[in-house]
C-alpha positions as a Markdown table, in Angstrom:
| # | Residue | x | y | z |
|---|---|---|---|---|
| 1 | Unk | 13.7 | -31.1 | -6.8 |
| 2 | Unk | 11.1 | -28.4 | -7.2 |
| 3 | Unk | 10.3 | -26.9 | -10.6 |
| 4 | Unk | 8.8 | -23.8 | -9.0 |
| 5 | Unk | 10.7 | -20.6 | -9.7 |
| 6 | Unk | 10.7 | -19.1 | -6.2 |
| 7 | Unk | 11.3 | -15.4 | -5.4 |
| 8 | Unk | 14.6 | -16.4 | -3.9 |
| 9 | Unk | 16.5 | -19.3 | -5.5 |
| 10 | Unk | 17.1 | -22.3 | -3.3 |
| 11 | Unk | 14.6 | -21.0 | -0.8 |
| 12 | Unk | 13.8 | -23.4 | 2.0 |
| 13 | Unk | 10.2 | -22.3 | 2.8 |
| 14 | Unk | 7.6 | -24.0 | 5.0 |
| 15 | Unk | 4.7 | -25.3 | 3.0 |
| 16 | Unk | 1.5 | -23.4 | 3.9 |
| 17 | Unk | -1.4 | -25.9 | 4.3 |
| 18 | Unk | -4.4 | -24.4 | 5.9 |
| 19 | Unk | -5.7 | -21.1 | 7.4 |
| 20 | Unk | -7.4 | -20.5 | 10.7 |
| 21 | Unk | -8.4 | -16.9 | 11.4 |
| 22 | Unk | -5.2 | -14.9 | 12.0 |
| 23 | Unk | -3.0 | -18.0 | 11.6 |
| 24 | Unk | -1.4 | -19.9 | 8.7 |
| 25 | Unk | -0.7 | -23.5 | 9.5 |
| 26 | Unk | 2.1 | -25.4 | 7.7 |
| 27 | Unk | 1.9 | -29.0 | 6.7 |
| 28 | Unk | 3.7 | -30.0 | 9.9 |
| 29 | Unk | 1.0 | -28.4 | 12.0 |
| 30 | Unk | 3.1 | -25.4 | 13.1 |
| 31 | Unk | 1.0 | -22.2 | 13.5 |
| 32 | Unk | 2.2 | -18.8 | 12.3 |
| 33 | Unk | 0.5 | -15.7 | 13.6 |
| 34 | Unk | 0.1 | -13.4 | 10.6 |
| 35 | Unk | 1.1 | -10.0 | 11.9 |
| 36 | Unk | 1.7 | -8.5 | 8.4 |
| 37 | Unk | -1.2 | -9.9 | 6.4 |
| 38 | Unk | 1.3 | -11.4 | 4.0 |
| 39 | Unk | 1.9 | -7.9 | 2.6 |
| 40 | Unk | -1.0 | -6.0 | 4.2 |
| 41 | Unk | -3.4 | -8.3 | 2.3 |
| 42 | Unk | -5.2 | -10.7 | 4.6 |
| 43 | Unk | -7.3 | -8.1 | 6.4 |
| 44 | Unk | -10.0 | -10.5 | 7.4 |
| 45 | Unk | -7.9 | -13.5 | 8.2 |
| 46 | Unk | -7.5 | -16.8 | 6.3 |
| 47 | Unk | -10.8 | -18.6 | 6.9 |
| 48 | Unk | -13.7 | -16.2 | 6.4 |
| 49 | Unk | -16.8 | -18.3 | 5.4 |
| 50 | Unk | -18.8 | -15.4 | 4.1 |
| 51 | Unk | -16.2 | -14.6 | 1.5 |
| 52 | Unk | -15.6 | -18.2 | 0.6 |
| 53 | Unk | -19.4 | -18.6 | 0.1 |
| 54 | Unk | -19.4 | -15.6 | -2.2 |
| 55 | Unk | -16.7 | -17.1 | -4.3 |
| 56 | Unk | -18.3 | -20.5 | -4.4 |
| 57 | Unk | -21.7 | -19.0 | -5.5 |
| 58 | Unk | -20.0 | -17.1 | -8.3 |
| 59 | Unk | -18.1 | -20.2 | -9.4 |
| 60 | Unk | -21.4 | -22.1 | -9.6 |
| 61 | Unk | -23.0 | -19.3 | -11.6 |
| 62 | Unk | -20.3 | -18.1 | -14.0 |
| 63 | Unk | -16.5 | -18.3 | -13.5 |
| 64 | Unk | -15.4 | -16.0 | -16.3 |
| 65 | Unk | -16.6 | -13.5 | -18.9 |
| 66 | Unk | -14.3 | -11.3 | -20.9 |
| 67 | Unk | -15.0 | -7.6 | -20.3 |
| 68 | Unk | -14.6 | -6.9 | -24.1 |
| 69 | Unk | -17.9 | -8.8 | -24.6 |
| 70 | Unk | -19.9 | -8.7 | -21.3 |
| 71 | Unk | -20.4 | -6.9 | -18.0 |
| 72 | Unk | -21.5 | -8.9 | -15.0 |
| 73 | Unk | -23.6 | -8.4 | -11.9 |
| 74 | Unk | -20.5 | -9.0 | -9.7 |
| 75 | Unk | -18.5 | -6.3 | -11.4 |
| 76 | Unk | -21.3 | -3.8 | -11.5 |
| 77 | Unk | -22.2 | -4.3 | -7.9 |
| 78 | Unk | -18.6 | -3.9 | -6.7 |
| 79 | Unk | -18.2 | -0.7 | -8.7 |
| 80 | Unk | -21.4 | 0.8 | -7.4 |
| 81 | Unk | -20.5 | -0.1 | -3.8 |
| 82 | Unk | -16.9 | 1.3 | -4.1 |
| 83 | Unk | -18.1 | 4.5 | -5.7 |
| 84 | Unk | -20.7 | 5.0 | -3.0 |
| 85 | Unk | -18.2 | 4.7 | -0.2 |
| 86 | Unk | -15.3 | 6.5 | -2.0 |
| 87 | Unk | -14.4 | 10.1 | -1.2 |
| 88 | Unk | -16.7 | 12.5 | -3.0 |
| 89 | Unk | -15.3 | 13.1 | -6.5 |
| 90 | Unk | -14.1 | 9.5 | -7.2 |
| 91 | Unk | -16.9 | 8.4 | -9.4 |
| 92 | Unk | -15.7 | 5.7 | -11.7 |
| 93 | Unk | -14.1 | 2.3 | -11.0 |
| 94 | Unk | -11.8 | 0.4 | -13.3 |
| 95 | Unk | -11.2 | -3.1 | -11.9 |
| 96 | Unk | -7.8 | -4.8 | -12.3 |
| 97 | Unk | -6.1 | -7.9 | -10.8 |
| 98 | Unk | -3.6 | -6.3 | -8.4 |
| 99 | Unk | -1.7 | -3.3 | -7.2 |
| 100 | Unk | 0.9 | -2.9 | -9.9 |
| 101 | Unk | -1.8 | -3.2 | -12.5 |
| 102 | Unk | -3.8 | -0.5 | -10.8 |
| 103 | Unk | -0.9 | 1.9 | -10.8 |
| 104 | Unk | -0.1 | 1.1 | -14.5 |
| 105 | Unk | -3.7 | 1.8 | -15.3 |
| 106 | Unk | -3.6 | 5.1 | -13.4 |
| 107 | Unk | -0.4 | 6.3 | -15.2 |
| 108 | Unk | -1.8 | 5.4 | -18.6 |
| 109 | Unk | -5.2 | 7.0 | -17.9 |
| 110 | Unk | -3.5 | 10.2 | -16.7 |
| 111 | Unk | -1.5 | 10.4 | -19.9 |
| 112 | Unk | -4.5 | 9.7 | -22.1 |
| 113 | Unk | -6.5 | 12.3 | -20.2 |
| 114 | Unk | -4.2 | 15.0 | -21.3 |
| 115 | Unk | -4.0 | 13.6 | -24.9 |
| 116 | Unk | -7.8 | 13.8 | -25.0 |
| 117 | Unk | -7.6 | 17.4 | -23.9 |
| 118 | Unk | -5.1 | 18.3 | -26.6 |
| 119 | Unk | -2.0 | 18.6 | -24.3 |
| 120 | Unk | 0.4 | 15.9 | -25.6 |
| 121 | Unk | 3.4 | 17.8 | -24.3 |
| 122 | Unk | 2.6 | 16.6 | -20.8 |
| 123 | Unk | 4.8 | 13.5 | -20.4 |
| 124 | Unk | 6.4 | 13.7 | -16.9 |
| 125 | Unk | 5.5 | 12.3 | -13.6 |
| 126 | Unk | 6.8 | 13.4 | -10.2 |
| 127 | Unk | 6.9 | 11.1 | -7.2 |
| 128 | Unk | 8.8 | 10.7 | -4.0 |
| 129 | Unk | 12.0 | 9.0 | -2.9 |
| 130 | Unk | 11.6 | 6.0 | -0.7 |
| 131 | Unk | 8.2 | 5.2 | -2.1 |
| 132 | Unk | 6.9 | 2.0 | -3.7 |
| 133 | Unk | 4.2 | 1.8 | -6.4 |
| 134 | Unk | 4.6 | -1.7 | -7.8 |
| 135 | Unk | 6.9 | -3.9 | -9.9 |
| 136 | Unk | 5.8 | -3.4 | -13.5 |
| 137 | Unk | 8.0 | -1.0 | -15.4 |
| 138 | Unk | 5.8 | 2.0 | -15.2 |
| 139 | Unk | 5.0 | 1.5 | -11.5 |
| 140 | Unk | 8.6 | 0.9 | -10.8 |
| 141 | Unk | 9.6 | 4.1 | -12.6 |
| 142 | Unk | 7.3 | 6.2 | -10.4 |
| 143 | Unk | 8.4 | 4.4 | -7.3 |
| 144 | Unk | 11.4 | 5.7 | -5.4 |
| 145 | Unk | 12.7 | 2.4 | -4.0 |
| 146 | Unk | 16.4 | 2.6 | -5.1 |
| 147 | Unk | 17.5 | -1.0 | -4.9 |
| 148 | Unk | 14.4 | -2.2 | -6.7 |
| 149 | Unk | 14.8 | 0.3 | -9.5 |
| 150 | Unk | 18.5 | 0.0 | -10.1 |
| 151 | Unk | 18.7 | -3.1 | -12.4 |
| 152 | Unk | 15.9 | -1.9 | -14.6 |
| 153 | Unk | 16.6 | 1.9 | -14.7 |
| 154 | Unk | 17.5 | 1.9 | -18.5 |
| 155 | Unk | 14.0 | 0.6 | -19.3 |
| 156 | Unk | 12.0 | 3.1 | -17.2 |
| 157 | Unk | 10.0 | 6.2 | -18.0 |
| 158 | Unk | 11.6 | 9.4 | -16.9 |
| 159 | Unk | 10.3 | 10.4 | -13.4 |
| 160 | Unk | 11.4 | 13.0 | -11.0 |
| 161 | Unk | 11.6 | 12.2 | -7.3 |
| 162 | Unk | 11.3 | 14.7 | -4.4 |
| 163 | Unk | 11.7 | 14.1 | -0.7 |
| 164 | Unk | 9.3 | 12.0 | 1.3 |
| 165 | Unk | 7.4 | 13.4 | 4.2 |
| 166 | Unk | 9.5 | 11.3 | 6.7 |
| 167 | Unk | 9.2 | 13.2 | 10.0 |
| 168 | Unk | 11.4 | 10.9 | 12.1 |
| 169 | Unk | 14.5 | 11.7 | 9.9 |
| 170 | Unk | 13.5 | 14.8 | 8.0 |
| 171 | Unk | 12.1 | 17.3 | 10.6 |
| 172 | Unk | 14.8 | 19.6 | 11.9 |
| 173 | Unk | 15.3 | 20.6 | 15.5 |
| 174 | Unk | 13.0 | 23.4 | 16.4 |
| 175 | Unk | 10.9 | 23.0 | 13.3 |
| 176 | Unk | 7.1 | 22.5 | 13.8 |
| 177 | Unk | 5.3 | 19.7 | 12.2 |
| 178 | Unk | 3.4 | 22.2 | 10.0 |
| 179 | Unk | 6.5 | 24.0 | 8.9 |
| 180 | Unk | 8.2 | 20.8 | 8.1 |
| 181 | Unk | 5.2 | 19.5 | 6.1 |
| 182 | Unk | 5.0 | 22.8 | 4.1 |
| 183 | Unk | 8.7 | 22.7 | 3.4 |
| 184 | Unk | 8.8 | 19.3 | 1.9 |
| 185 | Unk | 5.5 | 19.8 | 0.1 |
| 186 | Unk | 6.9 | 22.9 | -1.5 |
| 187 | Unk | 9.6 | 20.7 | -3.2 |
| 188 | Unk | 6.8 | 19.6 | -5.5 |
| 189 | Unk | 6.2 | 23.2 | -6.7 |
| 190 | Unk | 9.9 | 23.7 | -7.2 |
| 191 | Unk | 10.1 | 20.6 | -9.3 |
| 192 | Unk | 7.1 | 21.5 | -11.3 |
| 193 | Unk | 8.6 | 24.9 | -12.1 |
| 194 | Unk | 12.0 | 23.3 | -12.9 |
| 195 | Unk | 10.4 | 20.9 | -15.4 |
| 196 | Unk | 7.8 | 23.4 | -16.7 |
| 197 | Unk | 4.2 | 23.0 | -15.6 |
| 198 | Unk | 3.0 | 22.4 | -19.1 |
| 199 | Unk | 5.1 | 19.2 | -19.2 |
| 200 | Unk | 3.9 | 17.5 | -16.0 |
| 201 | Unk | 1.1 | 14.9 | -15.9 |
| 202 | Unk | 0.8 | 14.2 | -12.2 |
| 203 | Unk | 2.2 | 13.6 | -8.8 |
| 204 | Unk | 2.1 | 10.1 | -7.4 |
| 205 | Unk | 2.3 | 9.4 | -3.6 |
| 206 | Unk | 1.2 | 6.9 | -0.9 |
| 207 | Unk | -0.8 | 8.6 | 1.9 |
| 208 | Unk | 0.9 | 6.3 | 4.3 |
| 209 | Unk | 4.2 | 4.9 | 2.9 |
| 210 | Unk | 4.2 | 1.2 | 3.3 |
| 211 | Unk | 6.9 | -1.4 | 2.5 |
| 212 | Unk | 9.8 | 1.0 | 1.7 |
| 213 | Unk | 9.6 | 3.3 | 4.7 |
| 214 | Unk | 7.6 | 1.2 | 7.2 |
| 215 | Unk | 4.1 | 2.8 | 7.8 |
| 216 | Unk | 5.1 | 6.5 | 7.6 |
| 217 | Unk | 2.2 | 8.9 | 7.6 |
| 218 | Unk | 2.5 | 12.5 | 6.4 |
| 219 | Unk | 2.4 | 15.2 | 9.0 |
| 220 | Unk | -0.9 | 17.2 | 9.3 |
| 221 | Unk | -1.3 | 19.7 | 6.5 |
| 222 | Unk | 1.2 | 18.2 | 4.1 |
| 223 | Unk | -1.3 | 16.7 | 1.6 |
| 224 | Unk | -3.6 | 19.7 | 1.7 |
| 225 | Unk | -0.6 | 21.7 | 0.5 |
| 226 | Unk | 0.1 | 19.0 | -2.1 |
| 227 | Unk | -3.5 | 19.3 | -3.4 |
| 228 | Unk | -3.2 | 23.1 | -3.6 |
| 229 | Unk | 0.0 | 22.8 | -5.7 |
| 230 | Unk | -1.5 | 20.3 | -8.1 |
| 231 | Unk | -4.6 | 22.4 | -8.6 |
| 232 | Unk | -2.5 | 25.6 | -9.1 |
| 233 | Unk | -0.6 | 24.0 | -12.0 |
| 234 | Unk | -3.4 | 21.8 | -13.4 |
| 235 | Unk | -1.6 | 18.5 | -12.7 |
| 236 | Unk | -3.3 | 15.3 | -11.5 |
| 237 | Unk | -2.9 | 14.0 | -7.9 |
| 238 | Unk | -2.6 | 10.2 | -8.0 |
| 239 | Unk | -2.8 | 8.6 | -4.6 |
| 240 | Unk | -1.5 | 5.0 | -4.3 |
| 241 | Unk | -3.6 | 3.3 | -1.6 |
| 242 | Unk | -2.7 | -0.3 | -2.7 |
| 243 | Unk | -1.2 | -1.1 | 0.7 |
| 244 | Unk | -2.6 | 1.6 | 3.1 |
| 245 | Unk | -6.2 | 1.7 | 1.8 |
| 246 | Unk | -9.3 | -0.4 | 2.3 |
| 247 | Unk | -9.6 | 0.2 | 6.0 |
| 248 | Unk | -6.0 | -0.5 | 6.9 |
| 249 | Unk | -5.5 | 2.9 | 8.6 |
| 250 | Unk | -9.0 | 3.0 | 10.1 |
| 251 | Unk | -10.9 | 4.7 | 7.3 |
| 252 | Unk | -11.8 | 3.0 | 4.0 |
| 253 | Unk | -9.5 | 5.3 | 2.1 |
| 254 | Unk | -6.4 | 6.6 | 4.0 |
| 255 | Unk | -6.7 | 10.0 | 2.3 |
| 256 | Unk | -10.0 | 10.6 | 4.1 |
| 257 | Unk | -7.9 | 11.4 | 7.2 |
| 258 | Unk | -5.9 | 14.1 | 5.3 |
| 259 | Unk | -9.1 | 15.8 | 4.2 |
| 260 | Unk | -8.3 | 15.6 | 0.5 |
| 261 | Unk | -9.6 | 13.8 | -2.6 |
| 262 | Unk | -7.2 | 12.7 | -5.4 |
| 263 | Unk | -8.0 | 12.8 | -9.1 |
| 264 | Unk | -7.1 | 9.1 | -9.3 |
| 265 | Unk | -6.7 | 6.5 | -6.6 |
| 266 | Unk | -5.4 | 3.0 | -6.7 |
| 267 | Unk | -6.4 | 0.1 | -4.4 |
| 268 | Unk | -5.7 | -3.6 | -4.2 |
| 269 | Unk | -4.4 | -5.9 | -1.4 |
| 270 | Unk | -7.1 | -5.4 | 1.3 |
| 271 | Unk | -9.8 | -5.1 | -1.4 |
| 272 | Unk | -9.7 | -8.9 | -1.9 |
| 273 | Unk | -8.3 | -9.7 | 1.5 |
| 274 | Unk | -6.2 | -12.5 | -0.2 |
| 275 | Unk | -9.2 | -14.5 | -1.3 |
| 276 | Unk | -8.8 | -13.5 | -4.9 |
| 277 | Unk | -6.2 | -11.4 | -6.8 |
| 278 | Unk | -8.0 | -8.1 | -7.4 |
| 279 | Unk | -7.5 | -4.3 | -7.4 |
| 280 | Unk | -9.1 | -1.2 | -8.8 |
| 281 | Unk | -8.3 | 2.2 | -10.1 |
| 282 | Unk | -10.8 | 5.0 | -9.3 |
| 283 | Unk | -11.0 | 8.3 | -11.1 |
| 284 | Unk | -13.0 | 11.5 | -11.1 |
| 285 | Unk | -16.0 | 12.2 | -13.3 |
| 286 | Unk | -14.0 | 14.9 | -15.2 |
| 287 | Unk | -11.3 | 12.4 | -16.2 |
| 288 | Unk | -13.9 | 9.8 | -17.3 |
| 289 | Unk | -15.8 | 12.5 | -19.2 |
| 290 | Unk | -12.6 | 13.5 | -21.2 |
| 291 | Unk | -12.3 | 9.9 | -22.4 |
| 292 | Unk | -16.1 | 9.5 | -23.0 |
| 293 | Unk | -16.4 | 12.7 | -25.0 |
| 294 | Unk | -13.1 | 12.1 | -26.8 |
| 295 | Unk | -12.1 | 8.8 | -28.3 |
| 296 | Unk | -14.5 | 6.9 | -26.1 |
| 297 | Unk | -11.9 | 4.2 | -25.5 |
| 298 | Unk | -9.4 | 3.8 | -22.7 |
| 299 | Unk | -6.4 | 2.4 | -24.6 |
| 300 | Unk | -5.5 | -0.1 | -21.9 |
| 301 | Unk | -6.7 | -3.5 | -20.5 |
| 302 | Unk | -5.7 | -7.0 | -19.3 |
| 303 | Unk | -7.5 | -10.3 | -20.0 |
| 304 | Unk | -8.5 | -10.9 | -16.4 |
| 305 | Unk | -9.8 | -7.4 | -15.4 |
| 306 | Unk | -13.2 | -7.6 | -13.9 |
| 307 | Unk | -13.0 | -11.4 | -13.3 |
| 308 | Unk | -16.4 | -12.4 | -11.9 |
| 309 | Unk | -14.9 | -14.5 | -9.1 |
| 310 | Unk | -12.5 | -11.7 | -8.0 |
| 311 | Unk | -15.4 | -9.2 | -8.2 |
| 312 | Unk | -17.6 | -11.4 | -6.0 |
| 313 | Unk | -14.8 | -11.9 | -3.4 |
| 314 | Unk | -14.1 | -8.2 | -3.4 |
| 315 | Unk | -17.8 | -7.4 | -3.0 |
| 316 | Unk | -18.1 | -9.6 | 0.0 |
| 317 | Unk | -14.9 | -8.1 | 1.5 |
| 318 | Unk | -16.1 | -4.5 | 0.9 |
| 319 | Unk | -19.5 | -5.3 | 2.4 |
| 320 | Unk | -17.7 | -6.3 | 5.6 |
| 321 | Unk | -15.5 | -3.2 | 5.5 |
| 322 | Unk | -18.4 | -0.9 | 5.2 |
| 323 | Unk | -20.7 | -2.6 | 7.8 |
| 324 | Unk | -20.2 | 0.2 | 10.3 |
| 325 | Unk | -18.4 | -2.1 | 12.8 |
| 326 | Unk | -15.2 | -3.3 | 11.1 |
| 327 | Unk | -13.4 | 0.0 | 10.7 |
| 328 | Unk | -14.1 | 1.2 | 14.2 |
| 329 | Unk | -12.7 | -2.1 | 15.3 |
| 330 | Unk | -9.5 | -1.4 | 13.3 |
| 331 | Unk | -9.0 | 1.9 | 15.1 |
| 332 | Unk | -9.6 | 0.4 | 18.6 |
| 333 | Unk | -7.4 | -2.7 | 17.9 |
| 334 | Unk | -4.7 | -0.5 | 16.4 |
| 335 | Unk | -4.6 | 1.7 | 19.5 |
| 336 | Unk | -4.3 | -1.4 | 21.7 |
| 337 | Unk | -1.5 | -2.8 | 19.5 |
| 338 | Unk | 0.4 | 0.5 | 19.3 |
| 339 | Unk | 0.1 | 0.8 | 23.1 |
| 340 | Unk | 1.5 | -2.7 | 23.5 |
| 341 | Unk | 4.4 | -1.9 | 21.2 |
| 342 | Unk | 5.1 | 1.3 | 23.0 |
| 343 | Unk | 5.0 | -0.5 | 26.4 |
| 344 | Unk | 7.5 | -3.1 | 25.2 |
| 345 | Unk | 9.7 | -1.1 | 22.8 |
| 346 | Unk | 9.2 | 2.5 | 23.7 |
| 347 | Unk | 12.5 | 2.7 | 25.6 |
| 348 | Unk | 14.2 | -0.1 | 23.7 |
| 349 | Unk | 17.8 | 0.9 | 22.9 |
| 350 | Unk | 17.5 | -0.2 | 19.3 |
| 351 | Unk | 14.0 | 0.9 | 18.4 |
| 352 | Unk | 14.1 | 4.5 | 17.2 |
| 353 | Unk | 10.6 | 5.1 | 16.1 |
| 354 | Unk | 7.1 | 3.5 | 16.4 |
| 355 | Unk | 4.7 | 4.9 | 13.9 |
| 356 | Unk | 1.7 | 4.4 | 11.7 |
| 357 | Unk | -2.1 | 4.5 | 11.7 |
| 358 | Unk | -4.8 | 2.0 | 12.6 |
| 359 | Unk | -3.5 | -1.5 | 12.0 |
| 360 | Unk | -0.6 | -0.3 | 9.8 |
| 361 | Unk | 2.4 | 0.2 | 12.1 |
| 362 | Unk | 6.1 | 0.3 | 11.8 |
| 363 | Unk | 9.2 | 0.1 | 14.0 |
| 364 | Unk | 12.5 | 1.5 | 12.9 |
| 365 | Unk | 15.6 | -0.3 | 14.1 |
| 366 | Unk | 18.7 | 1.8 | 15.1 |
| 367 | Unk | 22.1 | 1.1 | 16.4 |
| 368 | Unk | 21.9 | 4.2 | 18.5 |
| 369 | Unk | 18.7 | 5.8 | 19.6 |
| 370 | Unk | 20.0 | 9.3 | 20.4 |
| 371 | Unk | 21.8 | 9.7 | 17.1 |
| 372 | Unk | 19.3 | 7.7 | 15.1 |
| 373 | Unk | 22.3 | 5.8 | 13.7 |
| 374 | Unk | 21.3 | 2.8 | 11.5 |
| 375 | Unk | 22.9 | -0.6 | 11.7 |
| 376 | Unk | 25.5 | -1.6 | 9.2 |
| 377 | Unk | 23.6 | -2.7 | 6.1 |
| 378 | Unk | 26.1 | -5.7 | 5.8 |
| 379 | Unk | 24.4 | -7.2 | 8.9 |
| 380 | Unk | 21.2 | -7.6 | 6.9 |
| 381 | Unk | 19.4 | -7.2 | 10.2 |
| 382 | Unk | 15.9 | -7.1 | 8.7 |
| 383 | Unk | 16.4 | -10.6 | 7.2 |
| 384 | Unk | 17.6 | -11.9 | 10.5 |
| 385 | Unk | 14.5 | -10.5 | 12.2 |
| 386 | Unk | 12.2 | -12.2 | 9.6 |
| 387 | Unk | 14.0 | -15.5 | 10.0 |
| 388 | Unk | 13.8 | -15.4 | 13.8 |
| 389 | Unk | 10.2 | -14.4 | 13.8 |
| 390 | Unk | 9.2 | -17.3 | 11.5 |
| 391 | Unk | 11.1 | -19.6 | 13.8 |
| 392 | Unk | 9.0 | -18.3 | 16.7 |
| 393 | Unk | 5.8 | -18.7 | 14.7 |
| 394 | Unk | 5.3 | -15.0 | 13.7 |
| 395 | Unk | 4.9 | -13.5 | 10.3 |
| 396 | Unk | 6.1 | -9.9 | 10.2 |
| 397 | Unk | 7.4 | -7.7 | 7.3 |
| 398 | Unk | 11.0 | -6.4 | 7.9 |
| 399 | Unk | 12.7 | -4.5 | 5.2 |
| 400 | Unk | 16.1 | -2.9 | 4.6 |
| 401 | Unk | 17.2 | 0.3 | 2.9 |
| 402 | Unk | 14.7 | 2.4 | 4.9 |
| 403 | Unk | 16.7 | 5.7 | 4.8 |
| 404 | Unk | 18.1 | 5.8 | 1.3 |
| 405 | Unk | 17.7 | 2.4 | -0.3 |
| 406 | Unk | 20.9 | 1.1 | 1.4 |
| 407 | Unk | 20.9 | 2.1 | 5.0 |
| 408 | Unk | 18.3 | 1.5 | 7.7 |
| 409 | Unk | 16.0 | -1.4 | 8.8 |
| 410 | Unk | 12.4 | -1.4 | 9.8 |
| 411 | Unk | 9.6 | -3.9 | 10.7 |
| 412 | Unk | 6.1 | -3.4 | 9.1 |
| 413 | Unk | 3.1 | -4.8 | 10.9 |
| 414 | Unk | -0.3 | -5.1 | 9.2 |
| 415 | Unk | -2.2 | -7.9 | 11.0 |
| 416 | Unk | -5.8 | -8.9 | 10.2 |
| 417 | Unk | -8.6 | -6.7 | 11.4 |
| 418 | Unk | -9.9 | -9.6 | 13.5 |
| 419 | Unk | -6.9 | -9.6 | 15.8 |
| 420 | Unk | -7.8 | -10.4 | 19.4 |
| 421 | Unk | -6.5 | -9.1 | 22.7 |
| 422 | Unk | -4.7 | -12.4 | 23.3 |
| 423 | Unk | -3.1 | -12.3 | 19.9 |
| 424 | Unk | -1.8 | -8.7 | 20.5 |
| 425 | Unk | 0.1 | -10.1 | 23.5 |
| 426 | Unk | 1.3 | -13.1 | 21.4 |
| 427 | Unk | 2.4 | -10.7 | 18.6 |
| 428 | Unk | 4.4 | -8.4 | 20.9 |
| 429 | Unk | 6.0 | -11.3 | 22.8 |
| 430 | Unk | 7.1 | -13.1 | 19.7 |
| 431 | Unk | 8.3 | -9.9 | 18.0 |
| 432 | Unk | 10.4 | -9.1 | 21.1 |
| 433 | Unk | 11.9 | -12.5 | 21.1 |
| 434 | Unk | 12.7 | -12.2 | 17.4 |
| 435 | Unk | 14.4 | -8.8 | 17.7 |
| 436 | Unk | 16.4 | -10.0 | 20.7 |
| 437 | Unk | 17.6 | -13.1 | 18.7 |
| 438 | Unk | 18.5 | -11.0 | 15.6 |
| 439 | Unk | 20.4 | -8.2 | 17.2 |
| 440 | Unk | 24.2 | -8.4 | 17.0 |
């Protein structure tokens, strides 16, 4: 009997043993094509020697130094490289150990920023329904994933939620993309005015919504309007790129494609590519200066932030992501994968939408294409797709509650950036078999 507390009690999981490029191999020798990066994590596969070498070298040099006492070459180098490649205006890097930590740090920094400025009345955050920002209480509060929030709602900070930019289900007949984007963006202004602009700290959003909606990008112009509204009322724009950032959509930061720069950004997952638990929060020089010239102390921190081995791994990953070759490969491979999905599923009676950017793609499952009618949630179709895919030797990321936290099913795909042409074919074939086996 296992003493391990699994995510799901009595789980009968295969035992992962080794990694080989885009594959995880269990202890029975079965190979699983990783079409989701675990959770959009393993962007460089499971056996990259350069990253392994960087971790080994740091282990031999120094495994740990607490950031209350020391800085390290690994942390300083990573911060400098990140700041150099971040959108102009994101100048400071605060390392953490994962995505939820990054979001918690962002929320607390945003609050402290206004305290340092003498605006303690700012206590409210606004975010979007059907979003996900992490599992710690602050991150869960800003997230709009209904079923994750429900059990812990009494413990959460008070957050308002407006509509997502979900074109497949939100854009009305005859409405242009631009008009739709402006309409849903304007919900932010309405909510700010309802709460009172002087009470609002910031707006939190994913540039491309990941697990909860299934790789949903905003329509053109939406985030430019959001940026304008934030600037008009003096609130901070916090972009959560934990899942969609670090090259996943074809640019290092997903927001680059929207032509905007946030005041605070959060990254994780692809930053460490799974080789070490790591993340970071980036902020503007103005926010940093408010702390520096005020109390001089960010009232936050965890024991393992800036861990030298995590910093060394992330530095090696980031060097690859900024080599001038990897990100163009993401765009090209993403186009080929999306074309393969369109060819196989574009007219499928139960695939309503194929969406996403780069190697961050989603398929929405529907009972009826014309009416976009979802399957009965009682079927738990997403779980059946996942089980059938694993049986076929494919890791994908199906989720339920796509529409409102209860209805809807989608499949998220976020394969490693090293995916080959043959593996695209294998992915599409195995996904097709899994969907066929799961459908009622």
